[in-house]
C-alpha positions as CSV (number, residue, x, y, z in Angstrom):
1,M,6.0,23.5,1.0
2,N,3.8,21.4,-1.5
3,L,0.6,20.9,-1.1
4,V,-2.0,18.8,-2.9
5,I,-5.6,19.4,-2.4
6,V,-7.5,16.3,-3.6
7,S,-11.5,16.7,-4.4
8,G,-13.9,15.4,-6.4
9,L,-17.3,13.5,-6.3
10,S,-18.0,10.7,-3.8
11,G,-17.2,7.6,-5.3
12,S,-14.7,8.4,-7.8
13,G,-11.9,7.2,-5.7
14,K,-10.6,10.1,-3.1
15,S,-9.9,8.3,-0.8
16,I,-7.3,6.0,-2.9
17,A,-5.7,9.2,-4.3
18,L,-5.0,10.2,-0.2
19,E,-3.9,6.6,0.6
20,T,-1.6,6.2,-2.5
21,L,-0.6,10.0,-1.5
22,E,0.4,9.1,1.3
23,D,1.9,5.8,0.8
24,S,4.2,8.2,-0.6
25,G,5.1,10.0,1.9
26,Y,2.7,12.6,2.0
27,Y,1.1,14.1,5.4
28,C,-2.5,13.4,4.4
29,I,-5.8,15.0,6.5
30,D,-9.5,13.6,5.5
31,N,-11.9,15.8,4.7
32,L,-10.7,19.2,6.3
33,P,-13.4,22.1,6.5
34,I,-12.4,25.0,5.0
35,S,-12.4,26.9,7.6
36,L,-9.2,25.3,9.2
37,F,-7.9,25.6,5.8
38,D,-5.9,28.8,6.7
39,P,-4.6,27.8,10.6
40,F,-3.4,24.4,9.1
41,I,-1.6,26.4,6.3
42,R,0.0,29.1,9.1
43,E,0.5,25.9,11.3
44,A,2.6,24.2,8.4
45,M,4.6,27.3,7.6
46,Q,5.9,27.9,10.8
47,E,9.7,26.5,11.2
48,G,10.4,23.0,12.7
49,H,7.4,21.6,11.3
50,Q,9.4,19.4,8.9
51,G,6.7,16.9,9.0
52,Y,4.6,19.0,6.4
53,H,6.7,19.9,3.5
54,K,4.7,17.5,1.6
55,S,0.9,17.7,2.7
56,A,-1.8,16.6,0.8
57,I,-5.5,17.7,2.5
58,S,-9.1,16.0,1.2
59,I,-11.7,18.6,0.5
60,D,-15.0,17.2,-0.6
61,A,-19.2,18.1,-0.1
62,R,-19.0,16.6,3.6
63,S,-17.9,20.9,4.4
64,R,-20.9,23.1,4.2
65,S,-21.6,24.6,0.6
66,D,-21.1,28.4,1.8
67,S,-17.3,27.0,2.5
68,L,-16.8,25.2,-0.9
69,A,-17.8,28.6,-2.9
70,Q,-15.0,30.2,-1.0
71,F,-12.6,27.5,-2.0
72,P,-10.8,30.1,-4.7
73,H,-10.2,32.8,-2.4
74,T,-9.0,29.8,0.0
75,L,-6.6,28.6,-2.8
76,E,-5.1,31.9,-3.8
77,F,-4.8,32.8,0.0
78,A,-2.4,29.6,-0.1
79,E,-0.6,30.7,-3.2
80,Q,0.2,34.1,-1.9
81,L,2.6,32.4,1.1
82,G,4.5,30.7,-1.7
83,I,3.0,27.2,-0.8
84,S,3.2,25.0,-4.4
85,C,-0.4,23.7,-4.8
86,Q,-2.1,21.3,-7.0
87,V,-5.7,20.9,-7.2
88,M,-6.6,17.2,-7.9
89,F,-10.1,16.4,-8.9
90,L,-11.9,13.0,-9.0
91,Q,-15.0,12.9,-11.5
92,A,-16.8,9.7,-12.7
93,G,-20.1,9.3,-14.8
94,T,-23.5,9.2,-13.0
95,E,-24.0,5.8,-13.9
96,F,-21.1,4.4,-12.9
97,L,-21.4,6.2,-9.5
98,L,-24.7,4.8,-9.5
99,K,-23.3,1.5,-10.2
100,R,-20.3,1.7,-7.4
101,F,-22.9,2.8,-4.9
102,S,-25.1,-0.6,-5.4
103,E,-22.3,-2.5,-5.2
104,T,-20.6,-1.3,-1.8
105,R,-23.8,-0.3,-0.1
106,R,-22.2,2.8,0.5
107,K,-24.6,5.9,1.4
108,H,-23.9,8.8,-0.7
109,P,-22.9,11.6,2.2
110,L,-26.1,14.3,0.6
111,T,-28.8,11.9,0.5
112,D,-31.4,12.0,2.8
113,R,-35.1,11.3,2.8
114,A,-35.5,14.8,0.1
115,H,-33.0,13.1,-2.2
116,S,-32.7,10.6,-4.2
117,L,-29.4,8.4,-5.2
118,T,-29.0,10.5,-8.7
119,E,-30.2,14.2,-7.5
120,A,-27.6,13.8,-4.7
121,I,-24.8,13.1,-7.4
122,E,-26.4,15.8,-9.2
123,Y,-26.3,17.9,-6.2
124,E,-23.2,17.4,-5.3
125,Q,-21.5,18.1,-8.5
126,R,-23.2,21.7,-8.3
127,L,-21.7,22.3,-5.0
128,L,-18.3,21.3,-6.2
129,A,-18.1,23.0,-9.3
130,P,-15.2,25.8,-7.6
131,I,-13.2,23.4,-6.7
132,A,-13.2,21.6,-10.5
133,S,-13.2,24.8,-11.7
134,R,-9.6,25.0,-10.5
135,A,-8.4,21.8,-11.4
136,D,-4.5,21.6,-12.4
137,L,-5.7,17.7,-12.2
138,L,-8.6,16.1,-14.0
139,I,-9.2,13.0,-13.6
140,D,-12.5,10.4,-14.8
141,T,-12.3,6.9,-12.7
142,S,-15.5,6.0,-14.6
143,H,-13.1,2.9,-16.5
144,T,-9.5,2.8,-14.1
145,N,-9.9,0.6,-11.9
146,I,-7.4,1.1,-8.5
147,H,-4.2,0.1,-9.5
148,Q,-4.0,1.8,-12.4
149,L,-5.4,4.8,-10.5
150,R,-2.9,4.6,-8.2
151,E,-0.4,4.7,-10.7
152,L,-2.1,7.0,-12.4
153,I,-1.5,9.6,-9.6
154,R,2.1,8.8,-9.5
155,E,2.7,9.2,-12.6
156,R,0.9,12.7,-12.5
157,I,1.6,13.6,-9.2
158,G,5.3,13.0,-9.5
159,A,4.6,11.0,-6.3
160,K,6.6,7.3,-5.5
161,R,6.5,5.3,-3.0
162,D,9.0,6.1,-0.1
163,H,9.0,2.5,1.5
164,R,9.9,-1.0,0.2
165,M,8.1,-3.8,0.3
166,T,9.2,-6.1,3.5
167,I,9.6,-9.8,2.4
168,Q,9.6,-11.9,5.8
169,C,11.5,-15.3,5.2
170,L,10.3,-17.6,8.1
171,S,10.6,-21.4,8.9
172,F,8.6,-23.7,11.0
173,G,7.7,-27.2,11.8
174,F,4.9,-28.7,10.2
175,K,4.2,-30.5,13.8
176,H,4.1,-26.7,15.4
177,G,1.5,-26.1,12.9
178,I,1.4,-23.6,9.7
179,P,1.7,-19.8,10.4
180,C,-1.9,-18.3,9.8
181,D,0.0,-15.0,8.8
182,A,2.1,-16.6,5.9
183,D,1.0,-15.9,2.0
184,F,2.9,-18.4,1.1
185,T,3.6,-21.9,2.5
186,F,6.4,-24.7,0.8
187,D,6.7,-28.0,2.6
188,A,10.0,-29.1,2.5
189,R,9.2,-32.5,3.7
190,C,9.9,-34.3,0.9
191,L,13.5,-33.5,1.4
192,P,16.5,-35.7,3.4
193,N,16.3,-34.9,6.9
194,P,19.6,-34.4,8.7
195,H,17.6,-35.5,12.0
196,W,18.8,-39.1,10.5
197,E,22.1,-38.2,10.9
198,P,23.0,-38.4,14.2
199,S,26.1,-36.2,14.6
200,L,23.6,-33.6,12.8
201,R,20.7,-34.1,14.9
202,P,21.6,-31.9,17.8
203,K,22.7,-29.2,15.3
204,T,20.5,-26.7,13.2
205,G,20.4,-25.1,9.6
206,K,22.0,-22.4,10.7
207,D,25.3,-24.9,11.2
208,P,28.2,-25.6,8.7
209,E,28.0,-29.1,9.0
210,V,24.0,-29.0,8.3
211,R,24.3,-26.5,5.2
212,D,27.1,-28.6,3.5
213,F,25.2,-32.1,4.0
214,L,22.4,-30.3,2.4
215,E,24.6,-28.2,-0.1
216,N,26.0,-31.4,-1.7
217,L,22.1,-32.6,-2.7
218,T,21.3,-32.3,-5.8
219,E,16.9,-32.1,-4.8
220,V,18.0,-29.9,-2.1
221,Q,19.9,-27.8,-4.3
222,D,16.7,-28.3,-7.4
223,Y,14.0,-26.9,-4.6
224,L,15.7,-24.2,-3.6
225,N,16.6,-23.1,-7.1
226,D,13.0,-23.8,-8.1
227,L,11.5,-21.5,-5.1
228,T,14.0,-19.0,-6.1
229,G,13.4,-18.3,-9.3
230,F,9.4,-18.5,-8.2
231,M,10.2,-16.0,-6.1
232,Q,12.3,-13.9,-7.9
233,H,9.5,-13.8,-10.6
234,W,6.7,-12.8,-8.4
235,A,7.8,-10.4,-6.0
236,P,8.3,-7.7,-8.3
237,R,4.2,-8.5,-9.4
238,F,3.4,-8.1,-5.9
239,A,5.4,-5.1,-5.1
240,A,3.6,-3.1,-8.1
241,D,0.8,-4.3,-6.5
242,D,1.2,-1.9,-3.8
243,R,1.8,-5.0,-0.9
244,S,3.7,-3.5,1.7
245,Y,4.7,-7.0,3.3
246,L,4.9,-10.3,1.5
247,T,5.8,-13.7,3.9
248,V,7.4,-16.7,2.4
249,A,6.8,-19.6,5.2
250,I,9.3,-23.1,4.5
251,G,8.4,-25.8,7.1
252,C,9.3,-29.5,7.7
253,T,8.7,-31.3,10.1
254,G,10.2,-30.0,13.6
255,G,12.0,-26.6,12.5
256,Q,15.0,-27.2,12.9
257,H,17.3,-28.2,9.7
258,R,15.7,-27.9,6.1
259,S,13.3,-25.3,6.7
260,V,15.8,-23.6,8.7
261,Y,19.2,-23.5,5.9
262,L,16.4,-23.3,2.6
263,T,15.1,-20.2,4.5
264,E,18.3,-18.9,5.2
265,A,19.8,-19.8,1.7
266,L,16.4,-18.2,0.0
267,A,16.9,-14.6,1.8
268,E,20.6,-14.5,0.8
269,S,19.6,-15.2,-2.7
270,L,17.0,-12.2,-2.8
271,S,18.8,-9.9,-1.1
272,P,20.7,-8.6,-4.0
273,L,16.7,-7.4,-5.0
274,E,15.4,-3.8,-3.7
275,Y,13.5,-5.3,-0.5
276,D,13.4,-5.3,2.7
277,L,14.2,-8.8,4.1
278,L,13.8,-10.5,7.4
279,V,14.7,-13.6,8.4
280,R,12.7,-15.6,11.5
281,H,12.8,-18.5,12.2
282,R,9.6,-19.4,14.6
283,D,10.6,-23.3,16.0
284,L,14.3,-22.9,16.0
285,R,15.6,-23.8,19.7
């Protein structure tokens, strides 16, 4: 069993760290009381619980102070069972934590009528000292943004995303409304319309006759090449930004000919890339 224990100061990025590990295939538990650590470990070690072979738990100052003091013994217990443990501790300078709480308007979990925000941060540092002293990976996020932190955790923990970004190629007809879930919307109404060819009117962009008609038009192929080049260039940037889904909508007047052809052709051009592809035709008869 591979176990990552995530801890750190409030506002330092613990939630982002746990989300990054979850995206990498770890079974994650947020704010596990230390008193429940032993039962979880025993349960995870039992046969038949393969889903726990990569786990990450978050332990922070929301646990009782006397429990936090027992953390070194808890860690030793896990190691005696043969569990590979890594302790990740996130911190940031007090001035940066004050700024983050001011910007997000979140309440620090240790503030009350008797403790100011600065006093709560200092108190939390003392409470978490037993965990910080056992950290295998100490990360200061004072000058780190969300994307840098995610990449740093992946590099240091050796965690990779266990899923690929899904690109949905969607055709639609403008006369039926623009899809509300599209990340990119392209308008193909400027291209010649097979609808005005009597023999092609009852057919769709999936039929060979319509495909042949559109493939022989220079402007249609220029449009497709520009669209393909755009997606091939920018899709990796969205994937690197931890996007799970990207919807590309292509519309024509009725959603029967041009948009259907272009959607099918775009998906085919993106198929060699490492994405999961979905092709949908919203308004196709």
